[in-house]
Phi, psi and omega in degrees: 000316180297317180297321178297318180295318180296326181295334181274345185262149175296138184254140179278106184264002178296338178303317184295319178297320179291319175301316180298318178297318180294316180298326178297326177293331176295319178295313179299316179296320180294321178296318179294320178296321179294321176297319177301323183282003169279345180072193176079197186290347182274002185299312184297317180294319179295320178297318178299324177295317178301315180299320181294317180292328177293323176297317178298318180296320178299319180296320179292321178301314179299321180296319179294316181295325175293320180295324177302317182291333184265350189259133180279309179250117181256157183300325172211183189308138183303319181294325177293320178300313182291319181295321181292313181293325177293323177293318176299316183291324177300328182293311180286333173301318180290327173300317179298316179299322179296312180299319179298320181295318180298317180290315183301316184269006177051049181290119181247357177235114179263120181289151180303322180291330175296313179298320179295323175295324175299323176297318180294323178297318178297318178297316180297321178296318178298318178293323180296317177302315180299315181298315181296322178298326183280349182296333180292337176231056190303312186295330180280347186235025183303314184297316180293321179297318177297319180296318180297315181298323177294320179298318179295319178298320178295322177297320179297320178295320177297318179296324176300318179295319177296321178301311182295319179296319180294319178297319178297317179297318177300317180300316181293326179290323193244005185295338177243016186225238189277103181294327181296319177298324177295315181296316179296318179300317177300319180301315180294316178301318182294322177296316180297320178298321180293328175300314180293326176299320179293323175297322177296322176301316178299314180301318179293323176297314180296317178301319179296320179296317179300312181299319183289326187271335185267000000 
């Protein structure tokens, strides 16, 4: 009965435009984070870019949460709208935490597995943008949305393997040497892993919305 009633009422579609804008900040943030993971003199500038995109994402998040409160008929359940934007925002927040850690600890050596995890983060961001874009025509794109969420989950699993391989490599490098470099390296790996975990959270939120709506 509720779904029939909602079908007769005008729907607030500004949510989709705002989601698209927020997802675009994830791509920009992921690119900046990947640039940061090249190391060298560009680290500070890349970190500043990550911080700037995170600020933009926060502003969009606030706009969506305000729109939820003002809107009578929403495209899907209000709690799903809030959970999805919070998951998206948590993802770029974690990118910011990663960038802050690299700058704070003055990391000047980026391990190959860290850079590879950055590549997976960029891939996940691209898939997330595609998924968010398809939410406006969800029923017509159910199969693709399910496929995208599966791809993101596989990327997260791949990143987990890179994380473990990187930690092992750090141990072998530093077991007879600089313990502080080992600890800092673990910190960076854990931040990168959490970025991918947040992308998986987004994928699971989208999958839940698809299941509920179709």
